[in-house]
Each structure stands twice: as C-alpha cells, then as structure tokens.
N, CA, C and O atoms as a DFTB+ gen file, in Angstrom:
612 C
 N C O
     1  1     -22.279     219.731      69.610
     2  2     -23.286     219.266      70.099
     3  2     -23.245     218.340      71.303
     4  3     -23.370     218.819      72.430
     5  1     -23.157     217.659      71.205
     6  2     -21.890     215.892      71.858
     7  2     -21.292     216.803      72.888
     8  3     -21.448     216.302      74.002
     9  1     -20.665     217.954      72.934
    10  2     -19.813     218.017      74.094
    11  2     -20.555     218.766      74.734
    12  3     -20.410     218.477      75.922
    13  1     -21.742     220.098      74.537
    14  2     -21.915     221.055      74.856
    15  2     -23.085     219.842      76.331
    16  3     -22.727     219.906      77.507
    17  1     -24.683     218.661      75.828
    18  2     -24.820     217.894      76.589
    19  2     -23.975     217.399      77.525
    20  3     -24.513     217.573      78.618
    21  1     -22.743     216.781      77.670
    22  2     -21.802     216.549      78.086
    23  2     -20.803     217.172      79.348
    24  3     -19.975     216.652      80.096
    25  1     -21.269     218.393      79.197
    26  2     -20.829     219.544      79.784
    27  2     -22.202     219.999      80.775
    28  3     -22.180     220.263      81.977
    29  1     -23.401     219.994      79.827
    30  2     -24.868     220.286      80.795
    31  2     -24.933     218.860      81.757
    32  3     -25.072     219.087      82.959
    33  1     -24.824     217.062      81.254
    34  2     -24.666     216.663      82.313
    35  2     -23.887     216.666      83.186
    36  3     -24.224     216.379      84.334
    37  1     -22.934     216.917      82.932
    38  2     -21.367     216.614      84.543
    39  2     -22.001     217.534      85.150
    40  3     -21.978     217.209      86.337
    41  1     -22.676     218.701      85.008
    42  2     -22.629     219.964      85.871
    43  2     -24.398     219.765      86.493
    44  3     -24.565     219.853      87.710
    45  1     -25.283     219.576      85.831
    46  2     -26.346     218.308      86.455
    47  2     -25.859     217.637      87.637
    48  3     -26.264     217.981      88.747
    49  1     -24.849     216.515      87.457
    50  2     -24.925     215.718      88.530
    51  2     -23.566     215.887      89.002
    52  3     -22.860     214.898      89.199
    53  1     -23.100     217.197      89.219
    54  2     -22.238     217.946      90.086
    55  2     -23.710     218.233      90.792
    56  3     -24.269     217.490      91.599
    57  1     -24.174     219.441      90.307
    58  2     -25.304     219.641      91.872
    59  2     -25.847     219.175      92.450
    60  3     -26.392     219.513      93.501
    61  1     -25.829     217.640      91.526
    62  2     -26.407     216.637      92.187
    63  2     -25.673     215.964      93.888
    64  3     -26.196     215.937      95.002
    65  1     -24.421     215.540      93.462
    66  2     -23.465     215.409      94.070
    67  2     -23.647     216.438      95.260
    68  3     -23.739     216.150      96.453
    69  1     -23.690     218.035      94.533
    70  2     -23.783     219.268      96.086
    71  2     -24.993     218.557      96.982
    72  3     -25.145     217.976      98.057
    73  1     -25.733     218.980      95.849
    74  2     -27.182     218.837      97.329
    75  2     -27.469     217.252      97.925
    76  3     -28.322     216.847      98.715
    77  1     -26.807     216.823      97.483
    78  2     -26.658     215.559      98.107
    79  2     -25.559     215.183      99.567
    80  3     -25.853     214.442     100.505
    81  1     -24.699     215.694      99.440
    82  2     -23.635     216.353     100.045
    83  2     -24.126     217.006     100.776
    84  3     -24.015     216.531     101.906
    85  1     -24.845     218.243     100.741
    86  2     -24.957     218.792     101.943
    87  2     -25.933     218.302     102.534
    88  3     -25.488     217.902     103.610
    89  1     -27.270     218.040     102.462
    90  2     -28.217     217.047     102.854
    91  2     -27.049     216.073     104.080
    92  3     -27.218     216.042     105.299
    93  1     -26.252     215.578     103.540
    94  2     -25.125     214.219     104.410
    95  2     -24.825     215.284     105.220
    96  3     -25.236     215.023     106.350
    97  1     -24.372     216.218     105.182
    98  2     -23.822     216.910     106.221
    99  2     -24.282     217.728     106.859
   100  3     -23.710     218.458     107.668
   101  1     -25.791     217.687     106.456
   102  2     -26.876     218.522     107.559
   103  2     -27.233     217.177     108.587
   104  3     -26.720     217.235     109.704
   105  1     -27.782     216.397     108.382
   106  2     -27.976     215.248     108.439
   107  2     -27.119     214.331     109.727
   108  3     -27.418     213.721     110.753
   109  1     -26.040     214.631     109.037
   110  2     -24.775     214.266     109.689
   111  2     -24.274     215.327     111.205
   112  3     -23.315     215.190     111.964
   113  1     -25.111     216.103     111.192
   114  2     -24.500     217.737     111.997
   115  2     -25.665     217.191     113.237
   116  3     -25.498     217.278     114.453
   117  1     -27.031     216.536     112.421
   118  2     -28.005     216.574     112.929
   119  2     -27.830     215.542     114.264
   120  3     -27.739     215.942     115.424
   121  1     -27.805     214.227     113.869
   122  2     -26.936     212.859     114.985
   123  2     -26.541     213.027     115.689
   124  3     -26.769     212.545     116.799
   125  1     -25.525     214.017     115.306
   126  2     -24.060     214.019     116.423
   127  2     -24.565     214.991     117.638
   128  3     -24.419     214.720     118.830
   129  1     -25.375     216.537     116.966
   130  2     -26.078     216.964     118.076
   131  2     -27.282     216.360     118.859
   132  3     -28.134     216.908     119.557
   133  1     -27.112     215.272     118.576
   134  2     -28.808     214.353     118.976
   135  2     -27.862     213.593     119.682
   136  3     -27.819     213.680     120.909
   137  1     -27.227     212.982     119.166
   138  2     -26.149     211.585     119.669
   139  2     -25.562     212.618     121.398
   140  3     -25.485     212.100     122.513
   141  1     -25.242     214.135     121.050
   142  2     -24.442     214.026     121.549
   143  2     -24.817     215.052     123.341
   144  3     -24.201     215.576     124.269
   145  1     -26.040     214.829     122.930
   146  2     -27.517     215.051     123.611
   147  2     -28.063     214.149     124.483
   148  3     -28.513     214.486     125.578
   149  1     -28.055     213.183     124.131
   150  2     -28.675     211.812     124.660
   151  2     -27.018     211.464     125.449
   152  3     -26.827     211.488     126.664
   153  1     -25.872     211.127     124.301
   154  2     -25.320     211.037     125.621
   155  2     -24.773     211.560     126.875
   156  3     -24.267     210.770     127.671
   157  1     -24.832     213.036     127.174
   158  2     -25.516     214.050     127.973
   159  2     -26.214     213.668     128.859
   160  3     -25.806     213.645     130.020
   161  1     -27.526     213.249     128.484
   162  2     -28.120     212.535     129.259
   163  2     -28.484     211.912     129.758
   164  3     -29.376     212.102     130.585
   165  1     -27.693     210.326     129.353
   166  2     -27.418     208.961     130.213
   167  2     -26.140     209.956     131.378
   168  3     -26.082     209.818     132.600
   169  1     -25.369     210.781     130.644
   170  2     -24.434     211.198     131.638
   171  2     -25.321     211.641     132.805
   172  3     -24.912     211.398     133.940
   173  1     -26.238     212.129     132.679
   174  2     -26.823     213.089     134.016
   175  2     -28.201     211.492     135.310
   176  3     -28.271     211.042     136.453
   177  1     -28.741     211.399     134.265
   178  2     -29.023     209.854     134.487
   179  2     -28.380     209.173     135.897
   180  3     -28.533     209.002     137.106
   181  1     -27.047     208.794     134.032
   182  2     -26.221     208.025     135.501
   183  2     -25.682     208.638     136.913
   184  3     -25.609     207.805     137.817
   185  1     -25.410     209.575     137.141
   186  2     -25.032     210.830     138.255
   187  2     -26.195     210.389     138.935
   188  3     -26.121     209.586     139.864
   189  1     -27.027     210.759     138.620
   190  2     -28.043     211.272     139.567
   191  2     -28.366     209.786     139.932
   192  3     -28.584     209.967     141.130
   193  1     -28.553     208.432     139.743
   194  2     -28.654     207.160     140.043
   195  2     -28.059     206.647     141.008
   196  3     -28.631     205.960     141.854
   197  1     -26.535     206.979     141.010
   198  2     -24.560     207.115     141.778
   199  2     -25.270     208.014     142.702
   200  3     -25.002     207.521     143.798
   201  1     -26.256     209.371     142.979
   202  2     -26.011     209.787     144.224
   203  2     -27.331     209.697     144.880
   204  3     -27.603     209.823     146.074
   205  1     -27.890     209.523     144.146
   206  2     -29.359     208.489     145.287
   207  2     -29.134     206.719     145.623
   208  3     -29.903     206.035     146.299
   209  1     -28.255     206.391     145.152
   210  2     -28.032     205.276     145.411
   211  2     -27.953     204.699     146.588
   212  3     -26.889     204.152     146.300
   213  1     -28.233     204.177     148.150
   214  2     -28.173     203.830     149.332
   215  2     -26.844     202.849     149.055
   216  3     -26.445     202.151     148.123
   217  1     -26.188     203.353     151.001
   218  2     -25.069     202.969     150.985
   219  2     -24.952     201.262     150.284
   220  3     -26.010     200.830     149.828
   221  1     -24.278     200.758     150.241
   222  2     -23.210     198.880     150.437
   223  2     -23.423     198.564     151.863
   224  3     -22.555     198.520     152.734
   225  1     -24.799     198.332     152.000
   226  2     -25.324     196.456     152.878
   227  2     -26.549     198.043     153.640
   228  3     -27.375     197.610     154.444
   229  1     -26.603     199.128     153.476
   230  2     -28.073     199.943     153.917
   231  2     -29.852     199.953     153.810
   232  3     -30.856     200.264     154.451
   233  1     -29.343     199.292     152.325
   234  2     -30.515     198.738     151.586
   235  2     -31.841     198.186     152.182
   236  3     -31.758     197.908     153.378
   237  1     -33.159     197.952     151.539
   238  2     -33.310     197.334     152.278
   239  2     -34.129     196.166     151.302
   240  3     -34.636     196.324     150.192
   241  1     -34.079     195.356     151.870
   242  2     -34.345     194.383     150.564
   243  2     -35.355     193.785     151.119
   244  3     -35.909     193.261     150.152
   245  1     -36.089     193.462     152.246
   246  2     -37.251     193.614     152.769
   247  2     -37.952     193.891     154.059
   248  3     -37.490     193.589     155.160
   249  1     -39.257     194.567     153.825
   250  2     -39.868     194.263     155.524
   251  2     -41.103     194.221     155.312
   252  3     -41.683     194.402     154.242
   253  1     -41.591     193.950     156.457
   254  2     -42.694     193.384     156.778
   255  2     -43.292     193.172     157.873
   256  3     -42.541     193.188     158.848
   257  1     -44.961     192.871     158.195
   258  2     -45.172     193.473     159.516
   259  2     -45.126     191.927     160.677
   260  3     -45.235     190.790     160.218
   261  1     -44.928     192.246     162.345
   262  2     -44.706     191.923     163.472
   263  2     -45.428     191.743     164.047
   264  3     -46.270     192.318     163.358
   265  1     -46.104     191.300     165.061
   266  2     -47.132     191.981     165.879
   267  2     -47.502     192.610     166.841
   268  3     -48.545     192.753     167.480
   269  1     -45.344     193.384     166.884
   270  2     -45.618     194.432     167.207
   271  2     -44.256     194.811     166.958
   272  3     -43.507     194.918     167.928
   273  1     -43.621     195.135     165.245
   274  2     -42.568     195.356     165.115
   275  2     -42.478     195.163     163.353
   276  3     -42.899     194.201     162.711
   277  1     -41.803     196.381     162.830
   278  2     -41.501     195.733     161.563
   279  2     -40.203     195.331     160.952
   280  3     -39.188     195.944     160.623
   281  1     -40.576     194.130     160.916
   282  2     -39.385     193.142     160.427
   283  2     -38.267     193.998     159.011
   284  3     -38.876     194.689     158.195
   285  1     -37.503     193.930     158.940
   286  2     -36.371     194.690     157.799
   287  2     -34.768     193.643     158.257
   288  3     -33.973     193.359     159.153
   289  1     -35.278     193.357     156.346
   290  2     -33.583     192.925     156.010
   291  2     -32.943     193.386     155.112
   292  3     -33.334     193.303     153.948
   293  1     -31.382     194.201     155.586
   294  2     -31.054     194.715     154.864
   295  2     -30.034     193.920     154.286
   296  3     -29.631     192.892     154.829
   297  1     -29.444     194.500     152.826
   298  2     -28.571     194.193     151.982
   299  2     -27.421     193.654     152.693
   300  3     -27.090     192.549     152.261
   301  1     -26.609     194.159     153.790
   302  2     -25.607     193.660     154.363
   303  2     -26.142     192.278     154.687
   304  3     -25.292     191.389     154.642
   305  1     -27.323     191.931     154.992
   306  2     -28.068     190.141     155.376
   307  2     -28.107     190.272     156.424
   308  3     -28.198     189.160     156.946
   309  1     -28.083     191.480     157.542
   310  2     -29.193     191.664     158.591
   311  2     -30.535     192.459     159.322
   312  3     -30.973     193.609     159.332
   313  1     -30.938     191.061     159.961
   314  2     -32.310     190.860     159.740
   315  2     -32.249     191.410     161.672
   316  3     -31.734     190.923     162.679
   317  1     -33.536     193.318     161.219
   318  2     -33.342     193.661     162.794
   319  2     -34.935     193.452     162.981
   320  3     -35.557     192.652     162.282
   321  1     -35.379     194.034     163.720
   322  2     -36.690     194.330     164.386
   323  2     -37.664     195.270     164.568
   324  3     -38.387     194.820     165.457
   325  1     -38.245     196.768     164.061
   326  2     -37.609     198.099     164.478
   327  2     -39.318     198.224     165.079
   328  3     -40.245     198.092     164.279
   329  1     -39.588     198.505     166.651
   330  2     -41.126     198.427     167.007
   331  2     -41.464     199.527     166.608
   332  3     -40.887     200.614     166.644
   333  1     -42.434     199.214     166.218
   334  2     -44.147     200.493     165.211
   335  2     -43.818     201.558     166.288
   336  3     -43.083     202.385     165.749
   337  1     -44.039     201.876     167.527
   338  2     -44.004     203.138     168.216
   339  2     -43.218     203.865     168.069
   340  3     -43.448     205.060     167.890
   341  1     -41.754     203.216     168.112
   342  2     -40.622     203.811     167.941
   343  2     -40.373     204.200     166.958
   344  3     -39.803     205.281     166.815
   345  1     -40.796     203.283     165.786
   346  2     -40.550     204.262     164.373
   347  2     -41.711     205.213     164.098
   348  3     -41.356     206.284     163.607
   349  1     -43.154     205.044     164.327
   350  2     -44.362     205.953     164.346
   351  2     -43.484     206.993     164.799
   352  3     -43.125     207.776     163.920
   353  1     -42.805     207.301     166.627
   354  2     -42.974     208.244     167.521
   355  2     -41.370     208.961     166.719
   356  3     -41.019     209.980     167.315
   357  1     -40.767     208.714     165.955
   358  2     -39.365     209.183     164.831
   359  2     -40.117     209.363     162.969
   360  3     -39.425     209.384     161.951
   361  1     -41.348     209.448     163.008
   362  2     -41.187     210.045     161.780
   363  2     -40.562     211.152     161.101
   364  3     -41.117     212.188     161.467
   365  1     -40.218     211.236     160.788
   366  2     -39.557     211.862     159.342
   367  2     -39.257     213.674     158.779
   368  3     -38.430     214.586     158.787
   369  1     -41.184     213.124     158.158
   370  2     -42.093     213.849     157.832
   371  2     -42.059     215.246     158.892
   372  3     -41.861     215.123     160.100
   373  1     -42.323     216.789     158.110
   374  2     -42.279     217.676     158.160
   375  2     -42.652     218.026     159.523
   376  3     -42.019     218.135     160.574
   377  1     -44.247     218.214     159.084
   378  2     -45.311     217.907     159.896
   379  2     -44.610     217.340     161.628
   380  3     -44.504     217.951     162.691
   381  1     -44.201     215.725     161.162
   382  2     -44.027     215.239     162.863
   383  2     -42.631     216.093     163.347
   384  3     -42.260     215.821     164.488
   385  1     -42.047     216.814     162.812
   386  2     -40.205     216.924     163.133
   387  2     -40.848     218.233     163.881
   388  3     -40.458     218.372     165.040
   389  1     -41.693     219.128     163.441
   390  2     -41.842     220.078     164.362
   391  2     -42.584     219.931     165.302
   392  3     -42.675     220.922     166.026
   393  1     -43.496     218.566     165.742
   394  2     -44.274     218.615     166.730
   395  2     -43.576     217.447     168.062
   396  3     -44.181     216.600     168.719
   397  1     -42.129     217.830     168.092
   398  2     -41.382     216.372     168.316
   399  2     -41.356     216.954     169.753
   400  3     -41.322     216.084     170.623
   401  1     -41.371     219.030     170.461
   402  2     -41.258     219.234     170.577
   403  2     -41.919     218.862     172.368
   404  3     -43.121     218.637     172.507
   405  1     -41.009     218.846     173.533
   406  2     -42.471     218.347     174.581
   407  2     -43.226     218.949     175.288
   408  3     -42.618     219.971     175.608
   409  1     -44.270     218.949     175.775
   410  2     -44.638     219.879     176.775
   411  2     -45.411     220.092     177.448
   412  3     -46.154     219.257     176.933
   413  1     -46.323     220.706     178.647
   414  2     -45.751     221.085     180.112
   415  2     -45.701     220.480     180.951
   416  3     -45.256     220.607     182.092
   417  1     -46.441     219.344     180.120
   418  2     -46.371     218.463     181.485
   419  2     -45.071     217.227     181.454
   420  3     -44.978     216.209     182.141
   421  1     -44.234     217.706     180.488
   422  2     -43.204     217.186     180.092
   423  2     -43.483     215.434     179.278
   424  3     -42.601     214.578     179.225
   425  1     -44.894     215.265     178.731
   426  2     -45.298     214.322     177.287
   427  2     -45.155     214.601     175.998
   428  3     -45.155     215.775     175.628
   429  1     -44.969     213.269     174.866
   430  2     -45.329     213.861     174.545
   431  2     -46.473     214.678     173.495
   432  3     -47.613     214.221     173.575
   433  1     -46.306     215.666     172.668
   434  2     -47.696     215.825     172.141
   435  2     -48.112     214.815     171.548
   436  3     -49.308     215.003     171.321
   437  1     -47.802     213.885     171.185
   438  2     -48.697     213.022     170.522
   439  2     -48.769     211.678     170.878
   440  3     -47.600     211.392     170.618
   441  1     -49.273     210.601     171.290
   442  2     -49.322     209.471     171.527
   443  2     -50.109     209.073     170.778
   444  3     -51.231     209.569     170.672
   445  1     -49.714     208.152     170.142
   446  2     -51.045     207.470     169.688
   447  2     -50.163     205.708     169.351
   448  3     -48.964     205.582     169.103
   449  1     -51.421     204.303     169.468
   450  2     -51.863     203.580     169.701
   451  2     -51.256     202.959     167.998
   452  3     -52.065     203.353     167.158
   453  1     -50.578     202.478     167.610
   454  2     -49.673     203.294     165.968
   455  2     -49.361     201.022     165.983
   456  3     -48.901     200.091     166.644
   457  1     -50.258     201.491     164.337
   458  2     -49.824     199.818     163.345
   459  2     -50.333     200.127     161.884
   460  3     -51.314     200.752     161.481
   461  1     -49.392     199.516     161.288
   462  2     -48.898     199.739     159.790
   463  2     -50.597     199.265     158.711
   464  3     -51.039     198.117     158.675
   465  1     -50.932     199.886     158.329
   466  2     -52.354     199.052     157.055
   467  2     -51.396     198.480     156.922
   468  3     -51.109     197.491     157.598
   469  1     -50.511     199.080     155.813
   470  2     -49.891     199.393     154.741
   471  2     -48.062     199.290     154.671
   472  3     -47.270     200.085     155.178
   473  1     -47.827     198.355     154.072
   474  2     -46.112     198.796     154.127
   475  2     -45.250     198.489     152.338
   476  3     -45.220     197.564     151.526
   477  1     -44.636     199.969     152.451
   478  2     -44.001     198.623     150.784
   479  2     -42.692     199.725     150.615
   480  3     -42.587     200.945     150.489
   481  1     -41.871     198.691     150.679
   482  2     -40.551     198.657     151.095
   483  2     -40.081     198.371     149.186
   484  3     -40.637     197.842     148.224
   485  1     -38.668     199.130     149.459
   486  2     -37.794     198.974     148.512
   487  2     -36.217     199.113     149.084
   488  3     -35.864     199.296     150.249
   489  1     -35.260     198.943     147.692
   490  2     -33.443     198.980     147.983
   491  2     -33.490     200.509     148.835
   492  3     -32.996     200.574     149.961
   493  1     -34.283     202.012     148.032
   494  2     -34.705     203.090     148.435
   495  2     -35.321     202.959     150.215
   496  3     -36.074     203.873     150.552
   497  1     -35.113     202.238     150.924
   498  2     -36.229     202.669     152.315
   499  2     -37.540     201.882     152.245
   500  3     -37.847     200.761     151.837
   501  1     -38.377     203.198     152.961
   502  2     -39.909     201.882     153.007
   503  2     -40.422     203.148     152.971
   504  3     -39.785     204.195     153.086
   505  1     -42.102     202.956     152.736
   506  2     -43.158     203.976     152.602
   507  2     -44.371     203.022     153.634
   508  3     -44.858     201.965     153.233
   509  1     -44.816     203.849     155.437
   510  2     -46.044     203.007     155.763
   511  2     -46.821     203.583     156.017
   512  3     -46.683     204.574     156.733
   513  1     -47.911     203.209     155.552
   514  2     -49.535     203.632     155.764
   515  2     -49.596     203.108     157.172
   516  3     -49.790     201.924     157.449
   517  1     -49.365     204.354     158.286
   518  2     -51.035     203.956     159.788
   519  2     -52.010     204.091     160.206
   520  3     -52.918     204.804     159.778
   521  1     -51.995     203.536     160.968
   522  2     -53.980     203.721     160.962
   523  2     -54.170     205.351     161.038
   524  3     -55.193     205.880     160.604
   525  1     -53.364     205.916     161.482
   526  2     -54.149     206.643     161.924
   527  2     -54.990     208.496     161.053
   528  3     -55.617     209.484     161.435
   529  1     -54.112     207.644     159.126
   530  2     -53.743     207.871     158.231
   531  2     -53.275     208.339     157.565
   532  3     -53.498     208.418     156.357
   533  1     -51.731     209.210     158.784
   534  2     -50.955     209.506     158.072
   535  2     -49.109     208.074     157.574
   536  3     -48.539     207.035     157.905
   537  1     -49.097     209.045     156.775
   538  2     -47.840     208.589     155.976
   539  2     -46.823     208.562     156.305
   540  3     -46.427     209.712     156.495
   541  1     -45.893     207.644     156.559
   542  2     -44.461     207.655     157.115
   543  2     -43.225     207.111     155.741
   544  3     -43.293     205.999     155.217
   545  1     -42.254     208.086     155.400
   546  2     -41.690     207.930     155.409
   547  2     -40.175     207.115     155.675
   548  3     -39.787     207.245     156.836
   549  1     -39.479     206.492     154.993
   550  2     -38.185     205.602     156.018
   551  2     -36.893     205.447     154.748
   552  3     -36.845     204.770     153.721
   553  1     -36.046     206.293     155.299
   554  2     -34.904     205.743     154.363
   555  2     -33.943     204.929     154.571
   556  3     -33.657     204.801     155.762
   557  1     -33.079     204.070     153.529
   558  2     -33.313     202.709     153.814
   559  2     -31.863     202.746     154.574
   560  3     -31.429     201.707     155.072
   561  1     -30.996     204.189     154.663
   562  2     -29.745     204.727     154.888
   563  2     -30.157     205.408     156.464
   564  3     -29.448     206.125     157.170
   565  1     -31.222     205.027     156.664
   566  2     -31.922     206.219     157.965
   567  2     -32.024     204.632     159.035
   568  3     -31.565     204.482     160.168
   569  1     -32.752     203.670     158.219
   570  2     -33.434     202.576     159.164
   571  2     -32.589     201.896     159.466
   572  3     -32.717     201.086     160.384
   573  1     -31.381     202.052     158.706
   574  2     -29.753     200.680     158.556
   575  2     -28.915     200.989     160.315
   576  3     -28.328     200.229     161.085
   577  1     -29.227     202.361     160.367
   578  2     -27.898     203.276     161.431
   579  2     -29.692     203.335     162.505
   580  3     -29.329     204.331     163.132
   581  1     -30.729     203.132     162.927
   582  2     -31.474     203.167     163.969
   583  2     -31.771     201.982     164.501
   584  3     -31.695     201.875     165.725
   585  1     -32.207     200.742     163.624
   586  2     -31.739     199.992     163.612
   587  2     -30.341     199.389     164.039
   588  3     -30.172     198.215     164.368
   589  1     -29.645     200.085     164.000
   590  2     -27.780     199.342     164.632
   591  2     -27.867     200.835     166.185
   592  3     -27.216     201.119     167.190
   593  1     -28.554     201.123     165.774
   594  2     -29.027     202.660     167.124
   595  2     -29.685     201.649     168.443
   596  3     -29.407     201.720     169.640
   597  1     -30.781     200.574     167.645
   598  2     -31.603     200.666     168.726
   599  2     -30.657     199.055     169.047
   600  3     -30.615     198.593     170.187
   601  1     -30.102     198.504     168.100
   602  2     -29.905     197.229     168.874
   603  2     -28.392     197.511     169.618
   604  3     -27.954     196.360     169.610
   605  1     -27.785     197.985     169.982
   606  2     -25.843     198.253     170.028
   607  2     -26.988     199.177     171.876
   608  3     -27.112     198.823     173.049
   609  1     -27.340     199.987     171.314
   610  2     -27.448     200.193     173.670
   611  2     -28.203     199.761     174.373
   612  3     -28.110     199.969     175.583
C-alpha cells in the first residue's frame, strides 16, 4: 500500500508540475509578445519623433512680439525679426494659399492691418492668432528659411 500511495503522490506532483510549467510557458509567451509589441511601439515612436524633429538650428527657441515684427530666436542662436504684414501675407494655410492670386487691378485680394493677439511657440514652429480671427501655423524650418531670405535679399 505504501508503494501505491507513493506512486499516487508522485503522479499528483507530476501533474501539478506539468500545470505550473504550462502556466509559466503561457505567461512567458504572453510576456514575450507583449514586450515585442512594446518594442515595436517604441521603435515607431522613435522613428516618428526623428521624422518630425526640426533640422539642427532651424528650431524655434523663443518668439515674442515687437512693435511691428515677430522677434524669433532660433536654435542656432540667430535672432531675427519678421514683419507681421509679411507673415500674415505669407500664411501657409490652405485658405490663404488659394487666395494668393493677384486681382485684375494687380493688388492682393486681401490686405489687412495685421497684428498678433496670441503667439505660441515651440521647437517645431510658431502659431499666431491674428487680430482678424485667423490662425496661422508657421513651421520652424520654414521660418528659418524665410528669415534667412529676408535678411540676405
């Protein structure tokens, strides 16, 4: 009898070990798949951040209002003033881009006395809320090129 008890105990222990091993294998597979998806998500975030990052030197450090121009300091240390009228006239939004054509008289279709009410900036660019209710978004790299063009011509 004691050998039967011993055999049952061994079989019971073996079954328990099998169940625990199966549970751990399932858990390990789940963790592996989970960590793999986290790794893929992290890689995607890294790639997106790298694609969106401004070119070195073209990012905006600060943007502040002047009397008639936006004063911008770029990551390369340059500080430039871009006139409000020029900025408003060169808004990059779809609506403004489609209105850039000249009218029959040779004047622009819209002429406004523009000044910003709110300016928000970060390394990617500047957002300006104008006094006429329009909102313009200027990418940092575009502003960097525009400032260079304004000061070299």
